[in-house]
C-alpha positions in Angstrom: 48.1 5.2 -8.9 48.1 5.0 -5.1 44.9 4.6 -3.2 43.4 7.9 -1.8 43.4 7.4 2.1 40.2 9.6 2.2 38.2 7.1 0.2 37.0 4.1 2.2 38.0 0.6 1.2 34.5 -0.7 1.8 31.0 0.8 1.9 27.7 -0.3 3.3 25.1 0.1 0.6 21.5 0.7 1.7 18.2 1.2 -0.1 16.7 4.6 0.5 13.3 5.9 -0.5 12.7 9.6 -0.6 9.1 10.6 -0.5 8.0 13.8 -2.2 4.8 15.7 -3.0 4.3 15.6 -6.7 3.3 18.9 -8.4 0.0 17.4 -9.5 -1.0 16.0 -6.1 -4.8 16.1 -5.8 -6.4 18.6 -3.4 -8.4 16.8 -0.8 -10.7 18.0 1.9 -9.0 18.3 5.3 -10.9 15.3 6.8 -9.7 13.1 3.9 -6.2 14.3 4.2 -6.2 13.5 7.9 -7.6 10.0 7.3 -5.1 9.4 4.5 -2.2 10.5 6.7 -3.3 8.0 9.4 -3.4 5.2 6.7 0.0 6.2 5.5 1.5 6.2 9.0 -0.2 2.8 9.8 1.2 1.4 6.5 4.7 2.5 7.4 4.4 1.2 11.0 3.4 -2.2 9.6 6.4 -2.3 7.2 8.5 -1.4 10.4 6.9 -4.3 12.3 7.7 -6.6 9.5 11.3 -5.5 9.7 11.6 -4.4 6.1 11.6 -0.7 6.9 14.3 0.1 9.5 14.3 3.9 9.7 11.9 6.5 8.5 10.6 10.0 9.2 9.6 13.3 7.8 11.7 16.2 6.7 11.6 19.7 8.1 13.4 22.9 7.3 14.3 21.6 3.9 15.3 23.8 0.9 12.7 22.1 -1.3 9.2 21.8 0.3 8.2 19.0 -2.1 10.5 16.6 -0.1 8.4 15.0 2.6 10.4 12.2 4.2 12.9 9.4 3.9 13.0 5.7 4.7 15.8 3.1 4.8 14.7 -0.4 3.8 16.3 -3.7 4.6 15.7 -4.9 1.1 16.8 -4.1 -2.5 15.6 -1.2 -4.6 13.0 -3.2 -6.5 11.3 -4.5 -3.4 11.4 -1.1 -1.7 9.6 0.3 -4.9 7.0 -2.4 -4.8 6.4 -1.7 -1.1 6.3 2.0 -1.7 3.7 1.5 -4.4 1.4 0.1 -1.7 1.6 3.2 0.5 -1.9 4.7 0.7 -0.6 8.2 0.1 1.3 7.0 -3.1 -1.9 5.3 -4.3 -3.9 8.4 -3.7 -1.3 10.5 -5.7 -0.5 12.7 -2.6 3.1 11.3 -2.5 5.6 10.0 -5.1 9.0 8.6 -4.4 12.5 8.0 -5.6 14.4 4.9 -4.8 18.2 4.8 -4.7 21.1 3.0 -3.2 23.1 5.0 -0.6 26.8 4.3 -0.2 28.3 5.2 3.2 31.7 4.3 4.7 31.5 0.8 6.1 30.5 0.7 9.7 29.6 4.4 9.9 25.8 3.8 10.4 24.1 1.2 12.5 20.4 0.3 13.0 20.3 -1.2 16.4 16.5 -1.8 16.3 16.7 -3.7 13.0 16.1 -7.5 13.3 18.1 -8.3 10.1 21.0 -7.1 8.1 20.6 -3.6 6.5 22.3 -3.3 3.2 25.4 -5.1 2.0 29.1 -4.4 2.2 30.7 -3.5 -1.2 34.0 -2.2 -2.4 34.2 0.8 -4.7 34.8 -0.3 -8.3 38.1 0.7 -9.7 37.8 3.7 -12.1 
């Protein structure tokens, strides 16, 4: 069968972590929530300084309010999960996460602030 010209020959595969509010997230006093948010942001900033987190930020105007934000990591899914386990908001049960590989057409996304390669180039396996 001939190759479909709309399907790229190569993909850049990146590790993405989507943060979400679990349905059983504990209710905390406002002051505790504010302090926890500061620790969460500081943890994420440290991962960025280390170069392992290359892009992240919160969601807004989403169809599912449980989704809180997304991060792109410069490591594999297992390491991204290990690092996400260390997030103070995850430890406190206020956030949970999903880790996945994100396949995009090769060269379609760049991370100019990253100090290392983000993802790896792969070909789509034959069906």
